[in-house]
N, C-alpha and C positions, 0 to 999 in steps of 0.2 A: 412419536419416535417408535420405530418397529423394533423389537428385539426378538430375535430368532430363539432357536431352542437350547441355548446357551447352558441354562441349568438344568431344563429337563431331559435334553440329548434329541429331542423330536423332531424331525425335518418340518417344522414350521411352516416353511414356505410351501413345499408341495400338498401340506394338509391343506391350506387355505386355499390353494388352486384347486385343489380336488372339490372340499366345499361350493367352492363359487361356479364350479361348472354346473352342479345341481341347480345352483341359484340362477344360471345364467340361462336355463332350458328355454323359459317362456320368451326372452329378448332372441334366443336363437332361432326358435321358431317365426318369431315375429319377421326377423331379418329373412328369411325363407319368404315369406309370403310377400314381402315387399319386393324382393327380388324377382318373384315370379310376376308378380303385378307390374313391373319394368318391364317383364318379356311380353307381357299382353300386351303393354303399351305400345312397346316396339313392334311387334306384328301386326295391332291394327292399323297404325300408321304408314307400315308399307303396305297393306292391303288396300290403304287409304289413297295410296299414290298410285297405284294400280288403278283404283276406280275413275282417279281424276286424269289418267292419261286415256282411260278407254273413255269417258265424257267427252275429252277434247276431239277423239276420231269419231263420235258420234255426232258431233257437233255439225257435220256437213250432211248427215241424213236428213235434219229440217230444212236444209237450204234448196230450193228451185231450182237455183242456178248449178246444184251438184248433180243434178239429174237430167242434164241440157243434152238431152243422147242426138242431137242433131250436128252436122258440121258443112260448112260452105267454102268455098275459096275463090279469093277475086284471079278471072283471067288476066287482071290488067292491075297488078299489083301497086304499080308507078302511079296511077290514077286514083284508085281506091282500094281499101281492104273491108272485107267482111267479118262478121261474127253471128254466132247465131246466139239466140236467148232459148229460156225453156216453152217460151210461146212460139217459136219458129215451127213453120210448116215445111211440108215436103213437096219440092215444085221446082220449076227454072222459073226465073224472073228475068226481067230485062232491066238492066242500069244502065245509068248515065250521069256523068257529073259535067251540069251544065259551068256552075262557077262557084269557088271554093269561098268561104268565108275568110275576110282579112281585116286587118287593124288600121286604123288612120297612121300614117309615120309623116313627121315634117322634121327636116335638119338642117343644119347651118347651109345657106346657100355656096357661102364660100368661109374660108379660115378668118375666125375672127382676132382680134389683137387687143393686148393690154395697153394702159397708160402709157409705157414704152414705146409702145408703136410695133413691138414682135408678137409672135405668134403666142397668144395666150395658153396659158398653163390653168388646170383647173384652181390652184391656190392662190391664183391671181387675183387681185380686188378688180373690178368689172369699172370703178372709177365712173360711172353715169347711175345719176339717180333718177327713178321715174318709176311707171307702172305700166304691169302687164295686166290686160283684160282678155278673158276667155268666156263669153256671155255675160253670165251675173256676176263673175268671182274676179275680184282682183287681188292682184300680186304685187305689194311694192317691193322696190328694188332700192337700197342705200348704195350709195358709192363704195361705200367698203365693204359691201358684199363681196365674198368670191363667188367665181362663175360657179364652182361647185356648189355654193350657197344657193344660187337662181335655179339651179338645176332642182336641186331638194326641194323650195320652198314650191315650183311647181306643180313637184309630185305630190308633195304633203297638201296643199292649198285644194288640188283635184280629186283627191283619196276618195269622199263619199258623193262625189258628182259623176254626171254623165254628159262628156266621158271623164274617166278617170285615166290620169296621165303616168305613164312611166318616163324619167327624163334623166339626162346626165351628161357630162360634159367630158370631151373625149381628149385626150392630152395628145395623142398620136396626131391627129386632125385639125384640133384647136376648133373643133366643131360642137354643137349642141346635138343632141340625139333626142327625138321625142315621138314618142308612141303610144295609143291607146291600149289599154288592160284590155279592153274587151273589143270583139268583132262585131262589123256588121256596118250597113250603109249608115246608120245614125249615129256611128263613133268620130264622124268627120267634125272637123274644130277649127278656131279661126284666132289666131294671137294677135291682140294689138297692141300696140307700144305708146306709151303716151306719157306727158310730163308726171313730176311728182304728186302735182295736184289734181291730175286727169282729165284737166281742160282742153289739153292739144295736144294732137299726134307729137310725137317724138321721133325724130330720124336718127337722134345720136343713138339712143337705147336699140332701137332696131337694128342699127350696125353692128352695134354690141353681141344682138343675140343671133340674128340671121344675116346680118352682112349682106342685104340682096338688093344692092344697086339704089339704095335709099329709100325703098318701100316702108311703110312706116305697120303694116301687118302682113300677116304669114297665114297660109291657108293650107292644112293639112289634107294627103290625096291618099287613095289605097283603100278606102274604107270600102266593102262590100257586104252582100249578104252570100250566103251558102245556098247553092240551088242542085237539085238531083231531080231526075226524072225516075222513077220506078214506076216498072208496069204500065205505061204512058201516064202516071199518075205525077203531075207537078209539086213537088213540095220545093216552097220557097220561103225565103224571110229568114234561113237558118243564121241564128247568132255565133253558133260554133261547128267544128269541121266532124261532128259526128251526132248521126239521127239513129233510129231505131223506126225500121216499117216492117209490119206483120211479123216480129221476131227477130229481122235480121237487122243487126246495128250494121251500118257502113260509115267508114271513116274515110271522108273527103282530102287528097291529096293535091291535084290537079284534074282541071277539066279534060274530057276525053269521049271517046265514041262510044257509042250505046254498046253493050256487051250482054251474054246471059251466062248468070250464076247460077250455079244450082244446090239444092239444098235438100239434104239426104240424110237418113236415121244413122246414125252410128253410137250404137249401143255400148263400145266397149270403154268409156269411160265410167258411166255410172255402176256396169259390171264391174270394173275393177275397184270401185271405190266401194261395192259393197260386200265383196270377197274380202276386200281388205279389212273391214270391220269386223266380219263376222270370225276370220281368224283370231283377230286381237280380242274378240270377243270370247269364244271358245277357250283360247288360252288363259284369260280371266277366270271365268266359270271352273274350269278344270283345277286351278290354282284353289281356287274358294272351297271347292267339294271338297279337296284334299284336306284341307283345314277343318271342315266340320267334322270328318269324319275321323281324323286322325286320333289315335289310342291315346290316353292319356296313362301313365304311369304312376300314382299317386307315391309308390316305395322310393321314386327318384327326386329328391326336392333338392332343390339348388343347394351347391356346396360352400359351406364357410370357408375363409382362406385360412384357417385353421385345421381344415379339412384337407384343402388342398395341398398342403405343408407335407402331409405324409401319401401323396397318390403323385404318379408319373403324368407327363402330358397326354400320353395317351389314356389314360386311366380318366383322367381329366373328361379328354373329348367325349369319351364313350358314355361316361356317366351325365354331361349336358346334354347329348344328344336324346338319352331318355327324359332328361328332366324337362327339356323345354318341348317334348311332342306333345301335342293335344293342347296347345296355348289356345286355341280357338275353337275347341270341340265343341259342337251343339251352341256356337255364338247367336244369342238372339238378333243381334242386329244385323250378321250375316243369313242367315235363315229367311231374316224378312226381307233382305234386300234381293236374294236370290229368287224368292217368289215372286216380289214387285217387279223385277224384271222378266221374266215369263211372260207376266198379266200383260205387261209392256208391248212385249214381241208378239203375243199370239191370242190376245183379244181382237175382235174385227174394229174395224175402225167406221166411227157412225157418223152420218151426215154428208155422205156422199152419195152422187146421184145412183138412182136405183139400176142394178144391174150392172154398174161398175165395179172393179175389183177392189175387192176390200178385207181381203185376209193373206196374210204372206202366203198360206201354202196355197193360192190360188197364182202364187209368181212361183213358186218351187221352193220356198223356204220352210222350213218344220222342224221340229224340235224330236230330239232324242228319247232315250226312255229315261224316266226320272230320277234314276241312279247313276246316269250321265250328268246330274246338275242342271239340266236344260240346254246343254248344247245347242247350236244351230247347224243343219244340215242344208246345203244347197243343191238342188237339180239346176247344175250352169245350163243346162238346152230348155229347159224352161223358162228360168229367169231371162234367157237371151232374150228369148224369143217375145217375151212380155215386154220387155224395152226397146226391141223394134218395132212391134206391132201396136202395141197400147202406151207408148212411154207417157203420155198425159194422164193415164190411170194409174200407172206406178209412180209416177210425181207425187199427185194427190195423195196416196197410200200411205205415201212417208211424212210430205209436207205439210198434210190439211191442217190449220190447225186457227178453229172459231167456236164459235158458242157451240155448235151441235155435238163437236168432238176433236180431238186430236189424231194427226196422222202417225204412225209406227215412230218416226225420226222425233218427233216432236214428244211423244211419250217415254221412249229411253231416254232422251236427253235431262227430259226434267226429272224421270225415273233416278238416274246416275247423281243427279243434282243434287236429290233428297238424301241420296246414299253417302256421299263424301258429307253432307252435312251433319249425318248421324253420327258418324264414323266419327267427324272432328269434335262433334259435342261430347263422344266417349273418352279419346285418346289425345286430342288437342292435335297441335302440330309442332315441332321441333324449332320451326320457323317462326314461331311467334312469342312478342315478349311478354302477353299476357296470355297464360292457359288456365282456363276454369272448367277444364272437361271433368269428366267423373274419374277416370283413373288419375289424372293429377291429383286431384282432390282428396282421393283414396292414399295418393303415395305420401300428401306432404301428412295427411294424419297420421299415417305411419311414421313418418320422421318424426313427427311431433312427440308418437308415444314411444318411439324408439330412445329418444332422449331423454324422458321422465324417466326409463329403464336403467339407462346407463348412470344417470344420477343416484337412482335408488340402489342399484349394486355397489357404487362408490362407496356411499354410505355404508352398505352391508358390510363389503370388506374390510371399513376401517374399523367397524365393531367388532368384529372377528380377529382383527390383529391387536387391538386395544386387550380384549379378553385374552388371549396368547399372551400379550406383555406383562399384562398384569399376574398372570399365572408363573411365568417365568421369573417375574419380581419374588413374586409372595415365596416360590421355591429356591431362589436365591436367599433370601433371608432366612428361611426355613434351615436351608446347609450351614450358611453362616452361625445361625443359635446353636446349630448341633456342633460345628466344631468346637466353638467356645464352650459349649457345656461339656463335653469331651475332654477339652484344654484343661478346663477348672477344676470339673469334678473328678476326673479322671488321670488328673497329671497326665494326661497326652496319651494314657496307657492305650 
């Protein structure tokens, strides 16, 4: 029980609060340190997000397909279309589609009927037992199987064979539609219909599947290889309708006459990609540089809730602007990141052919002064000329990755990957359920210490109140004794 200054007349509550303010000073300082650490963690995570986004943008710099600076169009797009790869070469080429690759197909010759003699539906039972063979594969048919079951079994049992089939039963036409999944002349197949024991042909089962005038077998047709002529070179035996010749990808649509396609250098795509990345990189580097040199104001510490009560919103805002300044000033992880990125961009690329482009400065990309944090600056004319005249060398400069050395794009991506990893180890991620980062561990330790301080302060405050309560009780007893003595010894006078 807490007793106020009833006997002493003192404002005990205020006295205890004032005494506790002194006792709480170490806790208040610890709370400020925790808040500052949380701000640091938040700022580091924001920076990590920027680096992650930059890494995504840098991913294209290491891919050869991103540096495909050639373009071509087909003069007969109804016959074929063309696209260029990074290995294309400028020039004119004669192209003719002789034939397109196709799958084998087999459909019921006529509508099939159910046991009632009416047009069958997929859910009707076939009503006939038997066996279908396709080469070495056998598919048993039970009389209780539905037409849909038969189609499914045809597809499932041939899934791992050549040819693999697609089969379905169509309710609109009451027919089976069967086709091979693959294309090419080797896809043709024959269905044979037999009795359940497989010893004799079954006209009855054949009529339920193909309904082809009593025939007990049916052969698919239409399978063919694709074939093209490319600069008088025959390319045959194609099992798909796409092939790549000399860096030009031809997609076959239908046979046609011979035409000329022109492959020419087109540096606009890789130029735009490089410029876009450099813009994002410079923006990120500028923000990092600002954070590394941002001034710290040690006299402006995070405000406690009690301090905020006596301030206006504007005063709180201005104070916290100062308190949050310099959160990442001279941060060692970020300083190392800046240095690593500069090296990744500006070191020469090893392992390239002698005399080939091996440095960004040779294609018009340079860094500014050190005070700008290593921003990149592009001589667009020089870069465009390099992409036009030496596209293969520019591609190798960025995308090389072998034992002799990595290209600029590969190095930058790997460097950003390491930066993201290091920042995650320092500050963790708000989306992760498990966070063992350095700052998270530090905050946890502070929370544990804060909890211990709060328990200690509770005990100190209780002790103060016990002491004041004891004093009040003693004063009360003294007052009672004094009044008794006055009453009895001096007659109340």
